[in-house]
C-alpha positions, 0 to 999 in steps of 0.5 A, a space after each residue: 421283299 425289303 430287307 432289314 435296314 442298317 444304321 445310317 452315319 452322318 458327320 460321326 453320328 449314328 442313326 439306328 434303323 427305325 429311329 430319327 435324329 436331328 443333328 448339326 453339320 458343322 460349317 466354317 464359323 464367323 469372324 466373331 468366333 461364333 460357330 455355325 452349323 447346318 441343321 439336318 434331320 434324318 428319318 431312318 426306316 426299319 427297312 432298307 430302301 432309297 436314300 432321299 435328301 430334301 434341301 431348302 434355302 441353298 439361297 438363304 432368302 428362299 424360305 418356302 422350302 423351310 416350311 415345306 420340310 417342317 410339315 414333311 417331318 410332321 407327316 404321319 406318312 413317315 411312320 412306316 418309311 422304307 429307306 432313309 430321308 435326309 432333310 436339310 431345311 437351311 443349307 445356306 445358314 449365312 444367307 438365311 441370317 442376313 436375309 440374302 441369297 448369297 454367302 458372305 463372300 458374295 458367291 452363289 452356293 448353287 454355283 459352287 459344287 462340288 466345292 473343295 475342302 480348302 477353297 473359298 467359303 462357298 466352296 467349303 460349304 458346298 464340299 461339306 454338303 456334297 460329301 456328307 449329303 449328296 454322296 450318301 443319297 440315291 435321290 434328291 429334291 431341292 426347294 427354291 423360290 423366285 429370286 431378286 424380287 420375282 415370283 414363280 408359278 409352282 413348277 418343277 425343273 429337271 433334266 428331262 433327257 435323264 430317265 430317272 429325273 423325268 420319273 421324279 418330275 412326273 411323280 411330283 405332280 405339278 402341271 408344268 415341268 420345265 426341261 432345264 439344263 444343268 448350270 455349271 457348279 449347281 447342286 443339280 449338275 453335281 448330283 447328276 454327275 454322281 448318277 443321282 436323279 434330282 429335281 428342283 421345285 420352284 414356287 413363290 417368292 423370296 422372304 415370304 411364305 406362300 401357303 399354296 406353294 407350300 401345300 403343292 410342294 409338300 404333296 409333291 415330295 410325298 408323291 415322289 416318295 410314294 413313287 420310289 417306294 419309300 411310303 405308300 399313299 392311299 389317297 392321292 395328294 394331287 388331282 389327276 391333271 395332265 402334266 405337260 413338259 416345256 422344252 423351252 422358256 424365254 425371259 421378256 426384258 424391259 425395253 425402257 426404264 419406268 413404272 410397270 403396270 402388269 395385266 396378267 397373273 401367274 399361270 395365264 396364257 399369253 399369245 404372241 403379239 399380246 401385251 403383258 402390261 405397260 411401262 411409262 414414266 411417273 406422269 404416265 407419259 412415254 407409255 409403251 406396251 410390253 409385247 410377248 414375242 411368243 405364245 406360252 404360259 406366264 411362269 414367273 414375273 417381277 414384283 417390282 413396279 420400278 424397272 430399268 431398261 434390260 431388267 427381266 420382267 416375265 418368264 414364259 414357258 412355251 408349249 405346243 398347246 398352251 391353252 390346255 396347260 392354262 386350263 390344267 393349271 387352273 384345275 390344279 390350283 383350285 383343288 389345292 386351294 379347296 384343300 387349304 380352305 377345308 383345313 380346320 385351323 384353330 383360332 389364335 388364343 
């Protein structure tokens, strides 16, 4: 039986049990004397339970997660929430304003944790997030998209050797889970060092809203909240499909410079020795096939037709049975697309 919740404190703000509050978490300002802050919305349930943070736009141009969080906060499932939900829709406000992944000091915020109070700009912002958000949480979900003009198939990345992380990843419900080691200075690595299970959701591309990726992300977060006892879902948000873990992935790079013509869609299965597409010069001469060295599922790809030798073109997740994974992905996406088409969207006035 759950016990009565207590007030939650963040940045000198008090959020009583059974209440919600939107607040501004101060971060270093700009040289124009313009103060800046990180928007945070807290839903503090009446009953004690897990404390989950959901963050987006730690890379300022990855905006799908902002819309996912907006819809999450409007979900009726939160009406009887147990525990505390902390939503941070725009972590990197600097990059968001400037349509860029990075901070003004050209550092990657997701390589700057745990940060330091008196360090670089990136280090200071990371320190604020680490002390005010991560250290007060029991679980975490970070929302991302592809970067550098790349698109990602909706999937979850987590340290599958950690039982708590694997539990969250399986609950989220995407057919593909990629075992991904933590990178030095990443938010995910810092959370695990604090014994906080956390996963990363990857879907879509930077600076674009993608309805399918948003729908899958929202369903996944609600599934996780149901799994850890924060809400109760009576109707499943995702179809029952096999969830497959990929322990390895590979990037396929351009063997030469030119114009790329892709022949596969995200989620497609490719066999070792098959072609992703072709690269040729502007006249179609000096054409070369891009051959896959492995069998797997196309997890991410570049959006740019103009490529230089060595550019990352295709990201392949490797499975013991990639044929069944391709089928599961198709079933999963069709169910979500049908759900989107059944929504009653009003005509614009």
